[in-house]
N, C-alpha and C positions, 0 to 999 in steps of 0.2 A: 370322756366328753364331759365338759362342765355343765352344771345346772344353769340353764340359760335364764337371764332375767326376763321379767314380764312387764308389759306396759299396756295401758288403755283397756285392760280386761281381756287381752288376747292371751292365748296359751303360750308357754315357752316355745313350742314348735312353730307356732305362727310368727312369733317375734324373730325367731332364728331365720325363717324364710324371708321375712321383711329385710333383715340385715343382709342376707345372702344376695338378694336382688339389688339392694342399694349398692353393694360392692361390685356390681357388674357394669359400672360406669367406665367410660374411657379415661385414660390418664397418660401423660407423657412417659414413654418407655414402659408403660404398664406398671408404674411405680405404686399405684393405689394409695395415694397419700391422705387417707382419711381414717377416722376411727369414730366410734359411737359410744356414748354414755347413756345408759338406760335406767330410768326410774319408773315407778308405777304410773306416773302421770306426764312423763316427758321423755323425749329422745333428743339428745344433743348430738349435733354433728361437729366434730373437731378436725382440724388439720393435724396431721401426724408429722411433727418436726423431724423425726428420724428418717422420713422418706422424702425429704426435700432434695431437689436436684440443683445444687448450688452453681454448677457451671452452665447447664442448659437453661435454667430458670432462676436467675439470680434475684429477680423481683417477685418471685412466687406467683406470677400471673397464671402459669399453667396449673399450679397447685390449686389455686382458687377456682379456676374453671373446672378442674376435675372434681373438686368437692361440690361445686354447684351441680354438676351432672349427677353425682351420687345423691344429692338432695332431691332432684327430680325423680330418680328411681325410688327413693324412700317414700315420696308423696304418692306415687302410683301404687307401690306395694301396700301401703296403709289403706288407700282407697279400695284396693282389691279385697282387703280383709274387713271392709265395712266401716272404716274409720275415716272421717273427714279431717284431713290434716290442716292445722293452722300453723303457719310458719312465721317465725320472727328471725330476721337476719341480723347478724352482728349484735347479739344481746349485750347491752351496755354493762350489765352486772355479771356477765359470763366470764369464763376463764380466758386466759390469753390466747388459747388455741380455739376457743369456741366460735364457730362460724354461723351456726343456726340452732334454734330451738324449735322443736315440733311438738305441738300439743294436739289434743283431740278437740274437734269442733262438733262432736256428736257422731251419731251413727247414720249411715245411709248407703244406698247402693251406688257403685261406681257408674259413671256415665259411659255410654257405648264407646266413646273415643278413648277413655281411660282403660277400658277392657282391651281394646286393640293395641294400645301402646304397652300395657302391662305384658301382654303375650309376646311382644317383640323384644322385651328386655334380654332374654337368654339368647336370642338370635343375632342381636346387634353386635358387630365386631368390626375391627379395621380390616378392610380389604386391600392388601398391599400388592395384589397381582394386577396385571393390565385389565382394563374393562373391555367388554364386547362393544363392537361398533354399532351401538343402538342408542339413539338420542333419548334423553329424558323427556317424557311427554309434557306438554304444556299444562295439562291438568295436574300432574304430579308436582310441577314447579309451583303452582298455585297453592297446593296443600303444604308444601315445605315453607312457603312464605307465610302462610297463616300460622303454622306451628311456631315460627320465630316470633311473630307478632303477639301470640298468646302469652309469651313470657316477657313482653315489653321490650323486645329487640326487633331488628329487621335484618334482612340479608341483601347484599348487593351482588347481583350476577355479573361476573367479570365479562365485559364485552370484548369482541374480537380486537377492537382498536386499543384495548388496555392490556391485552395478554402479553405483548412483546415487552413492555416496560415492567410488568409484574414478573415475567419469567426472568428478566435480568436481575431483579431484586432477590428472587429466590436463590439464584445461583450465587449472588454475592453473599447473602446471609450464610449459605452453606459453606462457602470458602472461609468466612470469618470464624465460624464454629470449628471447622476441621483444622484450622491453623492453631487452635487453642489446645495445648497438651492436657489441660484439666478436663476440657469437654470430651476429648477422645477417650481419656481414661474412664470417665464417668459413663459414657455410652457403652464402652466395652464391658463394664460391670453389670449392665442390665440386659445385654443382648446375647444371643447364641445359647440360651439356657437349655438344659436338658429337659426330658419329658417329666421329671419329677418336681420341677420348680412350680411354685404357686404365684410367682410374680415375674416381671420382666417379659421379654419377647423371646419365645422359643424358636428354634429353627423352623419348626413346622408352620409357624405363622409369620415368618420373617419376610416372605416375598422374595423376588429375584434380586440378585446383586445389581446395584445401579451400574449404568454404563454412561461414559462421558457423552455419548450421542443422544441420551434421553433429553427431551425438551424440558421436562419438569424434573427437578431434583427430588428423588425419593431417598429417604434416609436409609443407610445401609444397616440392616438389622441382622445380617448374616454372620457377622464377626469373622469374616474371611474364611468361613468353613465350607462354603459351597461355591460352585461356579455357575455362571449364568448360561442358560440354554441359548445357543446362538440365534434361535428363531424367536426369542422373546422380544416383543416390541410394545411399548406403552402407547396408549392413544395420544394423538397430538392435540386434540381439542376436547378435553373433558369439560363437563359442566363444573365450573369453579365458582364458589360462592364465598363471600366474606361476611361473616356474622358480625353485626355492629351494634354498639351502644352509643349513647350521647356523651357519656363521661367515661373516665378510666379509673374511678375509685373502686375500693374493694367491693362495695355493694353491687356495682355494675358488673364486676367480674363474676360474682356469684350468680347474678341474674343471667349473664351470658352463658355460664355453664349449664344452667337449667334449660335455657333456650337451645343450646347446642344439643343436649340430649333429647329434648322433645323433637327437634328437627330430625336428628339421626334415627330415632325410633320411628318417626313418621315415614322416613325413607325406607327403613327396614320393613315396616308393615306394607308398603307399596311394592315390595320386591326389589328395591334398589339396594346398592351397597355404597360405601363411602370410606374415605381415609382422609387423614389430616396432612396438609402441607404446612407445617407449623414453624419451620425455622425462620421464615421471613418475618414472623411476628415475635419471635423470641429474641432477635437482635434489635436493640432499641433504634439504631439508625435506620435500618430498613423498614421497621414498623412505622416510624415517622414519615418515611417516604410513601408508604402505602396509604397513610392517612392523607397526605397531600394528593395522592392519586384519586382519592375519594372526595376531594374538594375541601378538605380540612374541617368538615363539620360532623364527622363521624369517627368514632374510635373503633378500629377493627380489632376484634377479639379472637377470632378463629377463622381459618381458611380451610374449606373442605372441597375435595373433589368427589363428585357424585355421579353414579352411572349404573350400568348393568354389568354384573360379574358372574363368575362361577362360584361353586362352593369352595370355601377356604377354611383353614383351621382357626379356631378361637383361642385367644391367649388365655393362660390359666388364671385362676382367681384364688385368693386366700379363703380359708374357711371362716364362717361368721365368728367363731370363738376368738380368732386372731384379730378381729376388727373391733372388738368390744373391750372397754376397760372400765375399771371400778375406781372408787376412791376419790380423794380430794384433789382438785386441780387448782393451779395458781390463778389469782384474780386477773382480770383483763388489764392489759397495759398498752393496748393499741397494736397496730399492725407491725 
């Protein structure tokens, strides 16, 4: 095990745990497209170009959302260690891959809400199984809305009158992706992993094989290695929310990623589970139609289904040593 770098006066073991928790963020195909550069007075968050998903995420939207989610975890982990994080997004003098710089704003105790969310980080994961037939309480919906607002975003609850149109867009986006040979090959490379993998989606966390009769398309993470139980039936009316920002620039995507994770951790702390229905926003044409569905005044960044579920497996994570890099990085040249 390498000698771990230190920052902000924390011990190497404390910094290692901070990075471990930062890496427990959600990402498309569990690709974990982030890495961190640590100095005594600074932690930099970088995109990892080697983990780009060129077919599923050609515009790097999902990569930026994932890195934003990792940034929220990093903030919470530092607060837990008594460090008040000060974040600068897209540092103008940073490297080409630098997405954020985090410095210390002094010492202080974490707020009660930060304590709750920090405790939820290891518990949060994608729940790809059917939900139980229990509605999400109104009080919980208000908490989720507040979580999104705290990060400068908001979410739109998909209304019954919108579900038919949105369902059609999800199915169309899925057909577009599955008709692409590059997409299918890329997906196959990340799913059906064995128990020893530290990335991708293992069979234990894959969920059931999708069925053509399912109302909402759930991505097939089984790699054709399992058969679906004939009695498996997904809920027909889940709580569906679209997380939105006012713009679609890189800063907004990093902001949305932080909001997504705060919302998801809030749901976890309330005993709820969630998963992404992301293909409808990965395909540009259907994403634009979702925007029209929202009236054209909001940029949809993520779509979540939220509800009550049973215990399911957590996808694996890389070790902190694998997420940290040293040395000189190239100067910033834009997105």
